[in-house]
C-alpha positions as CSV (number, residue, x, y, z in Angstrom):
1,M,54.1,38.3,-6.5
2,I,56.1,38.3,-9.6
3,A,55.1,41.0,-12.1
4,A,57.3,40.3,-14.9
5,K,59.7,37.4,-15.7
6,T,61.8,36.2,-18.5
7,K,63.3,32.8,-19.0
8,D,66.2,32.2,-21.2
9,L,65.4,35.1,-23.5
10,H,66.8,35.7,-26.9
11,K,66.4,38.2,-29.6
12,L,68.1,38.2,-32.9
13,Y,67.9,40.9,-35.6
14,Y,69.1,40.8,-39.2
15,T,70.9,43.2,-41.3
16,G,70.8,41.8,-44.7
17,T,72.4,38.2,-44.2
18,L,74.0,39.5,-41.0
19,E,72.7,38.1,-37.8
20,V,72.8,40.5,-34.9
21,P,72.2,39.2,-31.5
22,A,70.4,41.7,-29.2
23,L,69.5,39.4,-26.1
24,K,71.5,36.4,-25.2
25,G,69.6,34.5,-22.5
26,I,68.1,36.8,-20.2
27,D,66.6,35.6,-17.1
28,I,65.1,38.2,-14.7
29,E,62.1,38.5,-12.2
30,I,60.5,41.7,-11.0
31,N,58.3,41.9,-8.2
32,H,55.0,43.3,-8.0
33,S,55.0,47.1,-7.2
34,E,59.0,47.3,-7.5
35,F,60.6,50.5,-8.9
36,S,63.1,49.1,-11.1
37,S,65.6,50.0,-13.7
38,I,67.4,48.3,-16.5
39,T,70.7,49.8,-16.9
40,G,73.6,49.3,-19.6
41,S,75.4,51.3,-22.3
42,P,74.0,52.1,-25.6
43,G,73.4,48.7,-27.6
44,S,73.5,46.6,-24.6
45,G,70.0,45.4,-25.1
46,K,67.9,47.2,-22.3
47,T,65.6,48.9,-24.7
48,T,64.9,45.6,-26.5
49,L,64.4,43.8,-23.4
50,L,61.8,46.6,-22.5
51,N,59.9,46.4,-25.7
52,I,59.5,42.4,-25.3
53,L,58.1,43.1,-21.9
54,G,55.7,45.5,-23.3
55,C,54.6,43.2,-26.1
56,L,56.0,45.6,-28.6
57,D,58.4,43.3,-30.1
58,T,58.6,39.5,-29.9
59,P,61.4,37.1,-28.5
60,S,63.5,34.9,-31.1
61,N,63.6,32.4,-28.2
62,G,62.4,32.1,-24.7
63,Q,59.6,33.2,-22.6
64,V,58.1,36.3,-21.1
65,F,55.6,36.0,-18.3
66,L,53.5,39.1,-16.9
67,E,52.1,38.1,-13.7
68,N,52.1,34.3,-14.6
69,N,50.5,34.7,-18.0
70,N,53.1,33.5,-20.8
71,V,52.5,36.5,-23.0
72,S,55.3,35.1,-25.6
73,M,52.6,32.5,-26.4
74,L,49.4,34.9,-27.1
75,S,48.2,36.0,-30.4
76,P,48.9,39.6,-31.4
77,D,45.5,40.5,-30.6
78,E,45.9,38.9,-27.1
79,Q,49.0,41.0,-26.7
80,A,47.3,44.2,-27.7
81,D,44.7,43.7,-24.9
82,I,47.5,43.4,-22.5
83,R,49.1,46.7,-23.8
84,N,45.8,48.4,-23.8
85,F,44.6,47.3,-20.4
86,N,47.8,46.4,-18.3
87,I,50.6,48.3,-19.5
88,G,51.3,52.0,-19.6
89,F,54.3,53.3,-21.8
90,I,56.4,56.4,-21.3
91,S,59.2,57.4,-23.7
92,Q,61.9,60.0,-24.0
93,T,60.6,61.5,-27.2
94,F,57.0,61.7,-25.5
95,L,55.1,60.3,-28.4
96,L,52.3,62.7,-28.0
97,V,49.9,63.0,-30.9
98,P,50.6,66.7,-32.4
99,T,46.9,67.3,-33.8
100,L,45.4,66.3,-30.2
101,T,45.0,68.7,-27.1
102,I,47.0,67.5,-24.1
103,F,43.6,66.5,-22.7
104,E,42.9,64.5,-25.8
105,N,46.3,62.7,-25.6
106,V,45.9,61.8,-22.1
107,E,42.1,60.6,-22.8
108,L,43.4,58.1,-25.7
109,P,43.8,55.1,-23.4
110,L,40.6,55.4,-21.8
111,L,38.8,55.7,-25.3
112,V,40.6,52.5,-26.3
113,Q,39.5,50.6,-23.3
114,K,35.8,51.9,-23.7
115,K,34.9,51.4,-20.2
116,L,33.9,55.1,-19.2
117,S,31.5,57.5,-20.3
118,A,32.5,61.0,-21.7
119,G,31.4,62.6,-18.4
120,E,33.6,60.1,-16.4
121,R,36.6,60.2,-18.7
122,K,36.7,64.0,-18.5
123,E,36.7,63.9,-14.8
124,V,39.4,61.0,-14.7
125,V,41.6,63.0,-17.1
126,M,41.3,66.1,-15.4
127,N,42.1,64.6,-12.0
128,M,45.2,63.1,-13.6
129,L,46.4,66.5,-15.2
130,E,45.8,68.1,-11.9
131,Q,48.1,65.5,-10.1
132,V,50.9,66.2,-12.9
133,E,50.2,69.9,-12.3
134,I,49.4,70.6,-15.8
135,S,45.7,70.9,-15.8
136,D,45.8,74.6,-17.0
137,L,47.4,73.2,-20.3
138,A,44.6,70.8,-21.0
139,H,43.6,72.6,-24.2
140,R,46.8,73.3,-25.6
141,K,48.6,71.3,-28.3
142,P,52.0,69.6,-27.6
143,A,53.7,72.2,-29.9
144,E,52.7,74.8,-27.4
145,I,54.2,73.5,-24.3
146,N,57.9,72.9,-23.1
147,G,59.8,69.5,-22.9
148,G,59.2,69.1,-19.0
149,Q,55.4,69.7,-19.6
150,K,55.2,67.2,-22.4
151,Q,56.7,64.4,-20.3
152,M,54.4,65.2,-17.7
153,A,51.5,64.7,-20.1
154,A,53.1,61.5,-21.4
155,I,53.4,60.5,-17.8
156,A,49.7,61.3,-17.0
157,R,48.5,59.4,-20.2
158,A,50.6,56.3,-19.0
159,M,48.9,56.6,-15.4
160,V,45.3,57.6,-16.3
161,K,44.3,53.9,-16.7
162,I,46.2,52.8,-13.5
163,P,47.9,50.0,-15.4
164,K,49.6,47.1,-13.6
165,I,53.0,47.9,-15.1
166,I,54.6,51.0,-16.6
167,L,57.5,50.7,-18.8
168,A,59.6,53.9,-19.2
169,D,62.3,54.1,-21.9
170,D,64.8,56.8,-20.7
171,P,61.9,59.3,-19.8
172,T,64.3,62.0,-18.3
173,A,66.9,61.8,-21.1
174,N,66.0,65.1,-22.6
175,L,65.3,67.1,-19.5
176,D,67.3,69.1,-16.9
177,S,68.2,67.6,-13.7
178,R,65.7,69.5,-11.7
179,T,62.6,68.3,-14.0
180,S,63.8,65.1,-13.9
181,E,63.9,64.9,-10.0
182,L,60.2,66.3,-10.0
183,I,59.1,63.6,-12.6
184,V,60.7,60.7,-11.0
185,N,59.2,61.8,-7.4
186,L,56.0,62.1,-9.1
187,M,56.2,58.5,-10.4
188,L,57.3,57.3,-7.1
189,Q,54.1,58.9,-5.4
190,F,51.9,56.9,-8.0
191,N,54.0,53.8,-7.5
192,K,53.4,54.0,-3.6
193,K,49.7,54.9,-4.0
194,T,48.7,52.4,-6.6
195,K,51.2,49.7,-6.3
196,T,51.7,50.0,-10.0
197,T,55.2,48.3,-11.0
198,F,57.6,50.5,-13.0
199,I,60.4,49.4,-15.0
200,F,62.8,51.9,-16.5
201,S,65.4,51.6,-19.2
202,S,67.7,54.2,-18.0
203,N,71.1,55.2,-16.8
204,D,69.9,58.5,-15.2
205,P,71.5,58.6,-11.6
206,V,68.1,60.3,-10.5
207,I,66.2,57.0,-11.4
208,M,68.9,54.8,-10.3
209,K,69.2,56.3,-6.8
210,H,65.5,55.9,-6.2
211,A,65.2,52.4,-7.8
212,D,64.4,49.2,-5.7
213,R,66.2,46.9,-8.2
214,L,69.0,47.7,-10.7
215,I,69.4,45.3,-13.6
216,K,72.5,45.9,-15.4
217,I,72.5,44.8,-19.0
218,H,75.8,44.2,-20.9
219,N,76.2,42.7,-24.5
220,G,73.0,41.1,-24.2
221,K,73.3,39.5,-21.1
222,V,72.6,40.2,-17.4
223,E,75.7,41.3,-15.8
224,S,74.4,42.2,-12.3
225,D,70.8,42.2,-10.5
226,E,70.8,44.1,-7.3
227,V,67.9,44.7,-4.9
228,S,67.9,47.9,-2.6
229,C,68.6,47.4,1.2
230,L,65.8,49.8,1.5
231,Y,63.4,47.8,-0.5
232,I,64.3,44.5,1.3
């Protein structure tokens, strides 16, 4: 089953009157439950592609499908529903709300969904914080914990609603190699347990060595698309 697919995807940005092409006809298919990474040098278009897959940006031309749903044809409100219910996001800058506790940050996606009672949310959030081994930090603010712990909190927030797809933009960029390995192993375990599809934008060797699929983007085009022999 296809989790994410693009057809002849183009993206143009404008700087004054200057037209800047970021994506130039991207065609990719990522299978359900794959642990994939989009690689490429800075400016290659990999983050732009990730943002379009996550309905955070819109293509200039072409189509985007998430589980056979043509999301490029949906309204902004419909795309917001897909983000809220089906997609989790992880960023290299963590994007935690500084005024909220770690518990409250992780709880946010569940509040948006409005599916669980307060008691149910507490149980789900604390269980997730235990899985990422930071339950003892639940009542601290982001400024009171270190970078690795912040990324654990960001991962917990992305995983807590058990989305169909998690999009991770260079999640280990600001971490040491040991912490990177711990975080990638945590995401691998979640991937195997829930069959959630992971799509990274990263050149981190730690992520790349574990990836089922490596899609290399160069100058806005797919240069290579390789599936691991272990995945086959």
